[in-house]
VMD Tcl script that draws the C-alpha trace (Angstrom):
set ca {
  {16.09 15.71 -25.51}
  {16.54 19.32 -24.38}
  {16.46 22.73 -26.93}
  {17.31 25.66 -25.68}
  {16.33 28.85 -28.30}
  {17.13 32.25 -27.33}
  {15.19 35.23 -29.11}
  {11.76 36.06 -29.33}
  {10.89 35.11 -32.99}
  {12.33 31.65 -32.24}
  {10.32 28.32 -32.50}
  {10.44 25.73 -29.55}
  {9.54 21.98 -30.50}
  {8.89 19.21 -27.77}
  {7.10 16.45 -29.00}
  {6.01 17.83 -32.18}
  {3.76 20.92 -30.61}
  {5.66 24.28 -32.12}
  {5.15 27.49 -30.05}
  {4.44 30.37 -32.45}
  {7.10 33.26 -32.12}
  {6.02 36.09 -29.67}
  {5.55 38.78 -32.76}
  {2.75 36.96 -34.44}
  {0.45 37.90 -36.80}
  {-1.81 39.60 -35.53}
  {-5.83 39.54 -36.42}
  {-6.32 43.20 -37.25}
  {-8.40 44.09 -34.33}
  {-5.55 45.06 -32.40}
  {-5.26 41.22 -30.43}
  {-3.22 37.85 -30.70}
  {-4.30 34.70 -31.93}
  {-2.44 32.81 -28.89}
  {-2.26 33.95 -25.44}
  {0.48 31.78 -23.99}
  {0.46 31.39 -20.27}
  {3.80 30.80 -18.89}
  {3.94 29.06 -15.37}
  {6.93 30.68 -14.05}
  {8.70 27.73 -11.85}
  {11.03 27.74 -8.63}
  {14.60 27.86 -9.04}
  {14.53 24.03 -8.19}
  {11.63 23.37 -10.55}
  {11.78 20.05 -12.08}
  {13.95 21.20 -15.36}
  {16.78 23.38 -13.36}
  {17.22 20.34 -11.00}
  {17.55 17.92 -13.60}
  {19.71 20.44 -15.68}
  {22.03 21.07 -12.21}
  {22.30 17.07 -11.80}
  {19.59 17.10 -9.23}
  {16.52 14.92 -8.82}
  {13.25 15.35 -10.42}
  {10.02 15.59 -8.95}
  {8.45 18.16 -6.55}
  {10.96 20.41 -5.12}
  {9.82 21.39 -2.05}
  {9.07 17.57 -1.15}
  {9.41 16.30 2.01}
  {12.59 14.21 2.97}
  {13.86 11.52 5.45}
  {15.60 13.19 8.37}
  {17.71 9.72 8.64}
  {17.98 6.62 6.74}
  {17.11 4.51 9.78}
  {14.01 6.61 9.95}
  {13.41 5.36 6.18}
  {14.82 2.03 6.48}
  {11.87 1.22 9.90}
  {9.29 3.14 8.30}
  {9.61 0.78 5.07}
  {9.87 -2.39 7.88}
  {6.92 -0.99 10.03}
  {4.79 -1.16 6.81}
  {6.28 -4.61 5.35}
  {6.24 -6.32 8.25}
  {2.54 -6.60 9.07}
  {0.01 -8.34 11.35}
  {-0.12 -11.24 7.82}
  {3.19 -12.23 9.62}
  {1.99 -12.60 12.98}
  {-1.33 -14.79 11.91}
  {-1.29 -15.39 8.44}
  {2.21 -16.86 7.73}
  {2.20 -19.76 10.87}
  {-0.96 -21.04 9.42}
  {0.30 -21.53 6.01}
  {3.17 -23.16 7.11}
  {1.21 -25.85 8.95}
  {-1.35 -26.35 6.54}
  {1.08 -26.49 3.37}
  {3.93 -29.29 4.69}
  {5.24 -27.56 7.31}
  {9.21 -26.68 6.98}
  {8.57 -27.67 3.04}
  {6.35 -24.77 2.73}
  {9.74 -22.59 3.31}
  {11.22 -23.73 -0.13}
  {8.12 -22.32 -2.14}
  {8.10 -19.01 0.03}
  {11.43 -18.51 -0.46}
  {11.59 -19.26 -4.50}
  {8.57 -16.94 -4.69}
  {9.96 -14.39 -2.64}
  {13.16 -14.23 -4.79}
  {11.30 -14.36 -8.31}
  {8.19 -12.01 -7.36}
  {8.94 -10.14 -3.73}
  {12.12 -8.67 -4.19}
  {11.76 -7.69 -8.19}
  {8.75 -6.43 -8.16}
  {10.20 -4.12 -4.87}
  {12.99 -2.75 -6.36}
  {10.03 -1.62 -9.59}
  {8.43 0.44 -7.08}
  {10.83 1.91 -4.63}
  {13.07 2.29 -7.35}
  {10.59 4.31 -9.53}
  {9.99 6.57 -6.94}
  {13.11 7.30 -5.79}
  {13.67 8.14 -9.38}
  {10.96 10.03 -9.90}
  {10.42 12.06 -6.86}
  {6.76 12.10 -7.17}
  {3.89 9.61 -5.57}
  {2.20 6.89 -7.37}
  {-0.24 9.07 -9.74}
  {2.70 11.48 -10.80}
  {4.96 8.15 -12.05}
  {2.55 6.92 -13.94}
  {1.75 10.23 -15.74}
  {5.15 10.81 -16.11}
  {6.18 7.60 -17.52}
  {2.99 7.96 -20.03}
  {-0.08 10.33 -20.06}
  {-2.32 7.02 -21.02}
  {-0.93 4.91 -17.79}
  {-2.59 7.65 -15.52}
  {-5.19 5.25 -14.09}
  {-2.66 3.12 -12.73}
  {-2.55 5.71 -9.59}
  {-6.05 5.96 -9.35}
  {-6.66 2.23 -9.36}
  {-3.77 1.98 -6.87}
  {-5.42 4.59 -4.35}
  {-8.88 3.31 -4.39}
  {-7.49 -0.13 -3.60}
  {-5.56 1.45 -0.91}
  {-8.65 3.29 0.73}
  {-10.94 -0.01 0.59}
  {-7.93 -1.67 2.60}
  {-6.87 1.34 4.83}
  {-11.05 1.57 5.32}
  {-11.29 -2.33 6.83}
  {-7.67 -2.64 8.30}
  {-8.07 0.13 10.85}
  {-10.59 -1.82 11.99}
  {-8.42 -4.62 12.95}
  {-6.58 -2.01 15.15}
  {-10.01 -1.10 17.10}
  {-10.23 -4.99 17.87}
  {-6.89 -4.91 19.29}
  {-7.64 -1.79 21.24}
  {-10.54 -3.35 22.89}
  {-8.63 -6.60 24.15}
  {-5.98 -4.11 25.10}
  {-8.20 -2.10 27.59}
  {-9.39 -5.35 28.91}
  {-6.18 -6.86 29.19}
  {-5.95 -4.71 32.82}
  {-7.83 -6.72 34.97}
  {-6.31 -8.88 37.87}
  {-8.37 -11.78 35.83}
  {-9.04 -11.56 32.27}
  {-12.25 -11.54 31.29}
  {-11.93 -14.11 28.40}
  {-10.49 -16.65 31.01}
  {-13.97 -17.98 32.71}
  {-17.16 -18.26 31.55}
  {-20.01 -15.53 32.77}
  {-22.15 -16.50 35.50}
  {-26.26 -16.84 35.54}
  {-28.02 -18.00 38.14}
  {-24.63 -19.57 39.28}
  {-23.78 -21.58 36.56}
  {-21.89 -20.95 33.58}
  {-23.80 -19.04 30.25}
  {-25.10 -21.88 28.12}
  {-23.81 -20.20 24.97}
  {-20.13 -19.97 26.56}
  {-20.11 -23.83 28.14}
  {-21.04 -24.54 24.70}
  {-18.02 -23.10 22.93}
  {-15.47 -21.76 25.02}
  {-14.05 -19.16 27.22}
  {-12.23 -17.46 24.86}
  {-14.56 -17.79 21.77}
  {-17.73 -16.62 23.71}
  {-15.59 -13.58 24.16}
  {-14.74 -12.83 21.06}
  {-18.31 -13.33 19.48}
  {-20.55 -12.48 22.01}
  {-18.55 -9.77 24.08}
  {-17.04 -8.15 21.85}
  {-18.93 -8.79 18.91}
  {-22.09 -9.01 19.70}
  {-22.71 -11.05 16.47}
  {-25.58 -11.31 14.27}
  {-26.72 -14.60 13.13}
  {-25.83 -13.41 9.23}
  {-24.22 -10.78 7.46}
  {-28.41 -9.52 6.37}
  {-29.13 -9.36 10.25}
  {-26.69 -6.30 10.97}
  {-28.49 -5.68 14.69}
  {-27.24 -2.39 14.92}
  {-24.08 -0.59 15.88}
  {-22.11 -1.65 19.01}
  {-21.68 1.57 20.77}
  {-18.16 0.08 22.71}
  {-16.70 -0.85 19.11}
  {-17.83 2.99 17.58}
  {-16.08 4.62 20.00}
  {-12.50 2.39 19.59}
  {-12.97 3.11 16.26}
  {-13.17 6.37 16.84}
  {-10.11 6.20 19.30}
  {-8.37 4.30 16.33}
  {-9.12 6.73 13.60}
  {-8.09 9.22 16.09}
  {-4.46 8.05 16.49}
  {-3.94 8.01 13.07}
  {-4.88 11.04 11.91}
  {-2.39 12.79 14.56}
  {0.22 10.37 13.20}
  {-0.10 11.10 9.76}
  {-1.46 14.36 9.41}
  {1.61 16.05 8.45}
  {3.59 12.77 6.31}
  {6.31 11.78 7.55}
  {6.91 15.10 9.41}
  {5.27 13.09 11.99}
  {5.20 10.10 11.13}
  {8.37 9.29 10.80}
  {8.96 10.00 14.43}
  {6.44 7.26 15.45}
  {8.20 4.86 13.45}
  {10.81 4.25 15.99}
  {8.17 2.62 17.90}
  {5.98 0.84 15.83}
  {8.75 -0.67 13.87}
  {10.92 -2.14 16.79}
  {8.88 -2.71 20.02}
  {7.24 -5.82 17.87}
  {10.77 -7.54 17.63}
  {11.11 -6.64 21.58}
  {7.62 -8.72 22.30}
  {8.32 -11.15 20.19}
  {11.80 -12.21 21.71}
  {10.27 -11.66 25.31}
  {7.45 -14.13 23.85}
  {10.47 -16.12 22.21}
  {12.80 -16.52 25.47}
  {9.45 -17.37 27.36}
  {8.14 -19.74 24.80}
  {10.86 -21.93 24.51}
  {10.91 -22.91 28.18}
  {7.23 -23.60 28.35}
  {6.29 -27.48 28.31}
  {5.38 -28.82 24.92}
  {7.29 -26.23 23.23}
  {9.54 -28.67 21.33}
  {6.40 -30.74 20.28}
  {4.83 -27.13 18.62}
  {7.84 -26.97 17.10}
  {8.34 -30.13 15.74}
  {4.31 -30.05 14.70}
  {4.88 -27.14 12.50}
  {8.17 -27.52 10.99}
  {8.69 -31.12 10.36}
  {8.30 -31.21 6.38}
  {6.01 -33.09 4.39}
  {7.82 -32.64 1.08}
  {5.11 -34.59 -0.84}
  {2.82 -31.46 -0.22}
  {5.34 -29.36 -2.94}
  {3.53 -31.36 -5.40}
  {0.18 -29.81 -5.14}
  {0.09 -26.49 -7.25}
  {-2.06 -24.82 -4.22}
  {1.17 -24.43 -2.02}
  {3.04 -22.95 -4.26}
  {0.35 -20.55 -4.99}
  {-0.61 -19.73 -1.50}
  {3.51 -18.89 -1.46}
  {2.96 -16.48 -4.07}
  {0.14 -14.81 -2.60}
  {1.57 -14.10 0.74}
  {4.95 -12.89 -0.82}
  {2.56 -10.53 -2.57}
  {0.60 -9.09 0.27}
  {3.08 -9.27 3.03}
  {5.62 -6.84 0.75}
  {2.43 -4.62 0.31}
  {3.28 -4.30 -3.43}
  {0.43 -2.25 -5.40}
  {-0.35 0.12 -2.60}
  {1.50 2.91 -3.96}
  {3.48 3.06 -0.33}
  {6.65 1.86 -2.00}
  {6.30 4.48 -4.32}
  {5.77 7.18 -2.02}
  {8.57 5.87 0.29}
  {11.33 6.02 -2.12}
  {10.00 9.38 -3.87}
  {11.45 10.94 -0.12}
  {14.92 9.64 -0.74}
  {17.83 10.99 -1.92}
  {18.54 10.53 -5.79}
  {21.67 8.66 -4.76}
  {20.68 6.48 -2.53}
  {20.90 2.81 -2.65}
  {18.01 1.34 -3.48}
  {19.08 -1.93 -4.22}
  {20.56 -2.56 -0.87}
  {17.75 -1.67 1.02}
  {15.38 -3.56 -1.40}
  {17.37 -6.58 -0.34}
  {17.48 -5.86 3.37}
  {14.28 -5.06 4.00}
  {13.08 -8.82 1.52}
  {15.78 -10.65 4.08}
  {14.26 -8.97 7.30}
  {10.20 -9.65 6.10}
  {11.31 -13.14 5.52}
  {13.18 -13.78 8.76}
  {10.34 -11.88 10.89}
  {7.76 -14.45 9.44}
  {10.14 -17.38 10.04}
  {10.79 -15.69 13.81}
  {7.32 -15.23 14.47}
  {6.07 -18.61 13.05}
  {8.61 -20.18 16.11}
  {6.89 -17.97 18.38}
  {3.61 -18.77 17.73}
  {3.82 -22.40 18.04}
  {6.27 -22.88 20.79}
  {3.33 -20.82 22.60}
  {0.33 -23.36 20.86}
  {2.58 -26.08 21.56}
  {2.12 -25.33 25.26}
  {-1.69 -24.69 24.84}
  {-2.07 -28.14 23.12}
  {-0.25 -29.51 25.66}
  {-2.55 -28.29 28.75}
  {-5.38 -28.98 26.84}
  {-4.44 -33.02 26.11}
  {-3.27 -33.08 29.84}
  {-6.52 -31.72 31.06}
  {-8.52 -33.98 28.56}
  {-6.62 -37.21 29.91}
  {-7.50 -35.83 33.66}
  {-11.08 -36.01 32.74}
  {-11.07 -39.81 31.23}
  {-8.81 -40.77 34.02}
  {-12.02 -39.87 36.21}
  {-14.70 -41.90 34.34}
  {-11.94 -44.44 34.62}
  {-12.08 -44.51 37.78}
  {-15.61 -43.94 38.06}
  {-16.28 -47.45 36.03}
  {-13.48 -49.38 38.31}
  {-10.85 -49.28 35.24}
  {-8.31 -47.68 36.93}
  {-8.01 -47.40 40.72}
  {-7.14 -44.05 41.19}
  {-6.90 -40.39 39.11}
  {-3.06 -40.10 39.98}
  {-1.67 -43.00 38.11}
  {0.73 -42.37 35.52}
  {0.13 -41.63 31.69}
  {1.45 -44.96 31.13}
  {-0.83 -46.99 32.70}
  {-3.95 -44.94 31.47}
  {-2.72 -46.00 27.50}
  {-2.49 -49.06 28.64}
  {-6.18 -49.41 30.41}
  {-7.58 -47.45 26.83}
  {-6.17 -49.79 24.95}
  {-7.52 -52.68 26.74}
  {-11.07 -51.05 27.17}
  {-14.05 -53.30 26.01}
  {-15.18 -50.37 22.87}
  {-18.98 -51.57 23.43}
  {-18.92 -51.49 27.45}
  {-17.50 -48.00 26.84}
  {-19.54 -46.90 24.18}
  {-21.86 -44.50 26.57}
  {-18.62 -43.10 29.26}
  {-18.41 -40.19 26.52}
  {-14.68 -40.56 26.73}
  {-12.85 -37.57 24.64}
  {-9.92 -39.06 21.92}
  {-6.90 -36.94 23.32}
  {-4.26 -36.01 20.73}
  {-1.56 -33.63 20.61}
  {-1.94 -33.78 16.89}
  {-5.08 -32.91 16.86}
  {-5.30 -30.24 19.31}
  {-2.32 -28.49 17.31}
  {-4.12 -29.00 13.94}
  {-6.75 -26.87 15.24}
  {-4.65 -23.84 15.31}
  {-6.69 -21.20 12.89}
  {-5.50 -17.96 10.83}
  {-6.13 -14.74 11.24}
  {-8.88 -12.94 13.75}
  {-9.39 -16.80 15.00}
  {-5.28 -16.98 15.87}
  {-4.96 -13.32 17.47}
  {-8.31 -13.05 19.44}
  {-9.40 -16.86 20.34}
  {-6.65 -19.46 20.01}
  {-3.86 -17.43 21.51}
  {-5.44 -15.48 24.21}
  {-6.40 -19.10 25.28}
  {-2.63 -19.88 25.52}
  {-1.98 -16.39 27.37}
  {-4.67 -17.31 29.87}
  {-2.50 -20.50 30.54}
  {0.55 -18.65 31.33}
  {1.38 -17.06 34.77}
  {0.50 -13.63 35.17}
  {-1.79 -13.31 32.11}
  {-2.48 -10.19 32.00}
  {0.74 -8.99 31.92}
  {1.32 -11.38 28.44}
  {-1.90 -10.01 26.98}
  {-0.83 -6.07 27.62}
  {2.25 -7.16 25.88}
  {0.80 -9.21 22.94}
  {-1.82 -6.91 22.39}
  {0.55 -3.55 22.53}
  {2.70 -5.42 19.84}
  {-0.53 -6.22 17.64}
  {-0.93 -2.64 17.85}
  {2.66 -1.56 16.77}
  {2.18 -3.55 13.79}
  {-0.92 -3.11 12.46}
  {-0.41 1.24 13.15}
  {3.06 0.57 11.05}
  {1.48 -1.14 8.34}
  {-1.83 1.70 8.46}
  {0.58 4.61 8.49}
  {2.34 2.99 5.74}
  {-1.08 2.57 3.93}
  {-2.28 5.93 4.32}
  {0.84 7.34 3.22}
  {0.85 5.65 -0.37}
  {-2.89 7.34 -0.64}
  {-2.34 10.43 0.78}
  {0.10 10.86 -1.31}
  {-1.12 9.86 -4.14}
  {-3.69 12.82 -3.59}
  {-1.24 15.47 -3.02}
  {0.19 14.96 -6.42}
  {-2.91 16.20 -7.43}
  {-2.53 19.97 -7.85}
  {-6.06 21.21 -6.62}
  {-5.07 20.06 -3.20}
  {-1.49 21.35 -3.26}
  {-2.81 24.25 -2.17}
  {-4.44 22.63 0.78}
  {-2.88 22.23 4.07}
  {-1.97 18.41 4.58}
  {-3.58 18.09 8.02}
  {-6.96 19.49 6.24}
  {-6.88 17.23 3.45}
  {-5.72 14.00 5.89}
  {-8.75 14.70 8.58}
  {-10.96 14.77 5.63}
  {-10.18 11.22 4.27}
  {-10.00 10.08 7.78}
  {-13.47 11.14 8.40}
  {-14.57 9.65 5.44}
  {-13.25 6.58 6.50}
  {-14.49 6.45 9.90}
  {-17.95 6.96 8.43}
  {-17.64 4.27 6.05}
  {-16.00 2.01 8.68}
  {-18.99 2.22 10.79}
  {-20.51 -0.80 8.57}
  {-17.48 -2.89 10.80}
  {-18.98 -1.92 14.44}
  {-22.43 -3.93 13.62}
  {-23.12 -7.56 14.91}
  {-21.97 -8.68 11.45}
  {-18.88 -5.81 11.40}
  {-17.07 -9.27 10.95}
  {-18.42 -10.96 8.00}
  {-18.34 -7.59 5.97}
  {-14.89 -7.30 7.25}
  {-13.87 -11.16 5.74}
  {-15.87 -9.80 2.61}
  {-14.15 -7.03 2.08}
  {-10.40 -8.86 2.74}
  {-11.27 -11.27 0.38}
  {-13.12 -9.26 -2.58}
  {-11.07 -5.16 -2.28}
  {-7.77 -5.90 -1.85}
  {-7.58 -8.99 -3.94}
  {-8.12 -8.95 -7.55}
  {-7.50 -5.10 -7.99}
  {-3.68 -5.38 -6.09}
  {-2.72 -7.91 -8.50}
  {-3.82 -6.08 -11.80}
  {-2.52 -2.89 -10.90}
  {1.20 -4.42 -9.63}
  {0.64 -6.55 -13.02}
  {-0.20 -3.22 -14.98}
  {2.98 -1.70 -13.12}
  {5.62 -4.11 -14.21}
  {4.31 -3.37 -17.92}
  {4.44 0.11 -17.89}
  {7.83 0.21 -16.63}
  {9.54 -2.46 -17.98}
  {8.10 -2.65 -21.69}
  {6.55 1.03 -21.83}
  {9.23 2.94 -19.67}
  {11.54 0.43 -21.21}
  {13.84 -2.17 -18.79}
  {17.24 -0.08 -20.11}
  {15.73 2.72 -19.57}
  {14.98 1.31 -15.69}
  {18.32 -0.54 -15.88}
  {20.14 3.02 -16.40}
  {18.44 4.75 -14.07}
  {18.87 1.79 -10.96}
  {22.91 2.15 -12.08}
  {23.01 5.88 -11.96}
  {21.17 6.17 -8.50}
  {23.23 3.08 -6.88}
  {26.29 2.39 -9.33}
  {24.52 -0.95 -9.65}
  {23.88 -2.02 -12.88}
  {21.41 -4.82 -12.77}
  {22.25 -7.93 -14.26}
  {20.79 -10.99 -15.67}
  {18.56 -11.95 -12.72}
  {16.62 -8.85 -12.44}
  {15.86 -8.66 -16.68}
  {14.65 -12.74 -16.11}
  {12.35 -11.64 -13.19}
  {11.43 -7.77 -14.40}
  {10.48 -9.13 -17.96}
  {9.54 -12.60 -17.61}
  {8.90 -14.64 -14.72}
  {7.69 -11.94 -12.38}
  {4.66 -10.92 -14.86}
  {4.12 -14.79 -15.63}
  {3.66 -15.36 -11.82}
  {0.88 -12.39 -11.12}
  {-0.74 -13.31 -14.30}
  {-1.07 -16.74 -12.67}
  {-2.30 -15.45 -8.84}
  {-4.90 -13.10 -10.98}
  {-5.94 -16.19 -13.33}
  {-6.35 -18.34 -10.27}
  {-7.80 -15.76 -7.90}
  {-10.95 -15.36 -10.72}
  {-11.29 -19.10 -11.33}
  {-11.86 -19.54 -7.37}
  {-14.44 -16.78 -7.17}
  {-15.84 -18.34 -10.14}
  {-16.13 -22.41 -9.15}
  {-15.94 -22.10 -5.74}
  {-19.20 -20.38 -4.06}
  {-17.75 -16.97 -1.78}
  {-19.05 -17.98 1.78}
  {-18.21 -16.65 5.57}
  {-17.72 -18.15 9.17}
  {-21.37 -17.07 11.00}
  {-21.68 -17.33 14.59}
  {-24.11 -19.67 15.72}
  {-25.19 -18.83 19.41}
  {-26.98 -21.76 19.77}
  {-24.63 -24.25 18.74}
  {-21.23 -22.33 20.13}
  {-20.02 -22.95 16.64}
  {-19.48 -21.10 13.53}
  {-20.99 -22.34 10.61}
  {-19.96 -21.52 6.22}
  {-22.96 -19.90 4.82}
  {-23.06 -18.71 1.33}
  {-22.92 -14.27 0.74}
  {-26.34 -13.08 -0.74}
  {-26.58 -11.85 -4.44}
  {-26.62 -8.19 -3.03}
  {-23.77 -8.24 -1.26}
  {-21.79 -10.00 -4.06}
  {-23.00 -7.27 -6.04}
  {-21.09 -4.82 -3.61}
  {-17.67 -7.09 -3.84}
  {-18.26 -7.57 -7.76}
  {-18.82 -3.09 -7.30}
  {-15.39 -2.72 -5.62}
  {-13.44 -5.11 -7.79}
  {-14.48 -3.16 -10.94}
  {-13.92 0.23 -9.14}
  {-10.37 -0.69 -8.71}
  {-9.80 -1.70 -11.79}
  {-11.78 0.75 -14.03}
  {-9.57 3.57 -13.78}
  {-6.91 2.24 -15.72}
  {-9.14 1.50 -18.84}
  {-10.93 4.51 -18.79}
  {-8.54 7.19 -18.15}
  {-6.31 5.30 -21.04}
  {-9.64 5.64 -23.18}
  {-9.79 9.22 -22.00}
  {-6.84 10.07 -23.17}
  {-6.17 8.26 -26.22}
  {-9.34 9.31 -28.25}
  {-8.53 13.03 -26.46}
  {-12.56 12.48 -24.74}
  {-10.39 14.43 -21.82}
  {-9.83 17.86 -21.90}
  {-9.78 18.96 -19.18}
  {-6.68 17.30 -17.33}
  {-5.22 17.33 -13.64}
  {-2.16 19.40 -13.84}
  {0.48 17.36 -11.31}
  {3.89 18.66 -12.72}
  {5.34 22.48 -12.50}
  {6.45 24.94 -14.83}
  {3.19 23.62 -17.61}
  {2.27 25.59 -20.74}
  {-1.12 25.89 -21.82}
  {-2.73 26.68 -25.03}
  {-5.92 28.93 -24.07}
  {-6.85 30.10 -28.07}
  {-5.07 30.11 -31.26}
  {-5.71 31.25 -34.99}
  {-5.34 29.08 -38.38}
  {-1.78 30.54 -38.50}
  {-0.87 28.97 -35.53}
  {-2.80 26.11 -34.90}
  {-0.52 23.74 -37.30}
  {2.46 24.32 -35.09}
  {0.77 23.81 -31.55}
  {-1.65 20.43 -32.86}
  {1.07 18.75 -35.20}
  {2.50 16.01 -34.39}
  {5.93 14.36 -34.43}
  {6.37 11.16 -34.62}
  {10.38 11.51 -34.70}
  {10.53 12.14 -30.96}
  {9.07 8.31 -29.47}
  {10.87 8.78 -25.69}
  {8.67 11.59 -25.10}
  {4.98 10.87 -23.83}
  {3.62 14.24 -22.60}
  {4.98 16.94 -23.97}
  {3.48 20.16 -22.67}
  {0.17 19.73 -24.36}
  {-0.77 16.92 -21.94}
  {0.92 18.38 -19.12}
  {4.73 17.53 -19.45}
  {7.22 19.38 -17.82}
  {8.96 22.40 -18.75}
  {11.27 24.36 -17.37}
  {11.29 28.44 -18.35}
  {14.58 30.31 -16.66}
  {15.94 33.89 -16.97}
  {19.10 33.97 -17.20}
  {19.30 37.13 -16.13}
  {21.52 38.29 -13.16}
  {18.40 37.84 -10.16}
  {16.88 34.68 -11.03}
  {14.17 35.73 -8.77}
  {13.07 38.51 -10.73}
  {10.09 37.51 -13.39}
  {10.74 37.97 -17.23}
  {9.36 41.02 -18.51}
  {8.91 41.41 -22.54}
  {11.18 44.57 -22.03}
  {14.02 41.70 -21.40}
  {13.00 39.38 -23.87}
  {13.47 41.66 -26.75}
  {16.96 43.39 -25.24}
  {18.81 41.00 -27.69}
  {16.79 41.60 -30.53}
  {17.05 45.64 -29.87}
  {20.58 45.86 -29.41}
  {21.44 42.87 -31.91}
  {19.43 45.04 -34.61}
  {22.31 45.79 -37.18}
  {23.09 41.77 -37.10}
  {19.86 40.33 -38.63}
  {18.20 41.25 -41.96}
  {16.58 44.14 -43.14}
  {13.57 41.98 -44.08}
  {13.46 40.18 -41.02}
  {13.30 43.91 -38.86}
  {10.98 45.02 -41.01}
  {8.54 41.92 -40.05}
  {9.39 42.33 -36.65}
  {8.65 45.97 -36.62}
  {5.51 45.91 -38.21}
  {4.40 43.13 -36.32}
  {5.20 44.67 -32.72}
  {3.77 47.52 -33.50}
  {0.11 46.11 -33.94}
  {0.55 43.28 -31.46}
  {0.04 43.24 -28.03}
  {1.48 40.00 -26.13}
  {-0.01 39.06 -22.61}
  {1.45 36.63 -20.40}
  {-0.04 35.20 -17.53}
  {2.04 33.87 -14.61}
  {1.17 31.38 -11.60}
  {1.69 34.03 -9.30}
  {-1.38 36.78 -10.74}
  {1.58 39.21 -12.05}
  {-0.33 39.99 -15.81}
  {2.30 41.81 -17.58}
  {2.15 43.67 -20.73}
  {4.84 45.69 -22.59}
  {5.40 48.02 -25.37}
  {8.21 46.26 -27.24}
  {9.57 49.45 -29.14}
  {9.72 50.85 -25.68}
  {12.39 48.11 -24.51}
  {14.95 49.30 -22.66}
  {18.53 49.12 -25.19}
  {20.74 48.41 -21.91}
  {19.28 44.96 -21.03}
  {21.98 42.50 -21.95}
  {20.47 39.06 -21.92}
  {17.50 37.76 -23.49}
  {14.40 35.75 -23.01}
  {15.54 31.60 -22.57}
  {13.48 29.20 -22.82}
  {14.02 25.26 -21.96}
  {12.06 22.37 -22.42}
  {12.28 19.24 -20.39}
  {11.95 16.43 -21.57}
  {11.38 13.34 -20.10}
}
mol new
graphics top color blue
foreach p $ca { graphics top sphere $p radius 0.5 }
foreach p [lrange $ca 0 end-1] q [lrange $ca 1 end] { graphics top cylinder $p $q radius 0.2 }
display resetview
């Protein structure tokens, strides 16, 4: 609804809020009962841009320099470390190639539809997460705050992974990799390393200097502190100016991992045992599809691999042009994400197959030596066929004390880990066995750095975009705000540089970014589809792209997507309640990890993080529903604020109008308003003389009673207009120049 009224004595209605005539009744003390604060918008403000057919939102908002920059940024964000060290593990544990079936189904039914909701709303509104949900309805403003809090938690611990990658990257520039052999003590291997392995010892003792439990931090590790400082410094310089600075870095962070993966792929498939690794991973175990946990793992992997609910996709979409084909972008990025995960799995398991084959060969060599020592085999150089025959004919009672090892390729491949264990223990052990190991180590950890930085850029961009939607922060230079955020994150992140750092990271990863994100995503879907309206959103997509979403989109948006997210949320809550959460603590005496339960006080912190990420949504709803929140943040331009009223005007300002169902905000709640002067010079602010000129020049056409009333009111009243630019203009209506041609014109824009 757009209402345009000419003349100072007219009344403007918007969602039931009426603004009194300019020459309203005076109090009798020489002052007016109403002071109207008008914020003169930029000529490209929300209202004027919409009237011109231009996009809504902040007219000064940054924009992508080209389509390629946007595409690479969103690829770098959505394709992250999870594609490398989470997806291959899930394939291995959930039926091999059969896991691709639930993964692709969940991608189609959950990932792509939710992806389009976030990207499309950002492009339509040209606002960050906070601005989008406030615009849909002020009661939903908590969704943007919740997503910002969750993003803050994830940004704090995600950069620690980049820190560890930096440490391994620097140690890769050695002729002999430091995790290739155990350190010597008095000419013999350190017992802790001998009991575990070279790569496990370097990870737990040299890199982390891990403590026995999360309750024993054992102080800060200075080398990790320095690497954490370096990683936050690098991140700051990348994102300090928003996409103007980060948009140039994404060309490296997005493309380089594919170059490295291709190099590893070419090298990996030529290695001995690569075929065995690929067969082990992708041989389908269809019976696994009958287990509900497999489908749940697929849905969870799709949800987190896209980076939904962080606000980053909304921010990326808000920098697009209004006619950008976001539907095509969503499909392309989704396909690229899925293909990258499968491609990375091929590379990982080709090399892990080589590692397993080498491990089996070493195991067989050790057993041959034992058999030769006991006279079972004539030489260690016999072929494997004769070795297998000897092992089958061996007397179990006689060989009980020979310490023979069980050499199984299947067991070697089943020992593949996920997360940090895959990257820093298992894969580094495979790299050691490659010729020219330092070169491959540098490539691998440069790839991890690129993937990590690409995702971290997107995570921070979503959070900073939300912060800059708040009016008070718009007045501060972006590098200053970004610097403060990075300093806060670095300070909190020091907890991960202690001996218990990995245990804390596991806790943050398990609780800070799980339930909160799913709840935010579920509320986003409800807000767009059921409050904003699926018909209106469908029309928005059509207006932007020329593509009208059909039955597939409607069914997944309205029914299937919310049901899947509710299932993920319910299963996550039940899992936390029914299973005692544990973490893997390093036991240096045994050289293995042991599962330990989190202490009660740590679980209290975990619960506090979950509550902090969810609480803003009901809190903002209650504060605004019952009008408890008297002072609100202004995230729109051109807002009208009421300072004071009299009995004669209070009813017109506070009255609710139920006829307009599409407007949820209005001026009283900080909704968008356009104030426009029709004078020849658009940059000249409106004056009282301008606003009353038409009435003065056309006085003969009005009734005599109206003229008398206006003359009486203007003779005793004094109207003050306060503009954001601090120009306080006061004019005498009787002195208005008769040569003014055009009246004051006000236009109230309604989302």
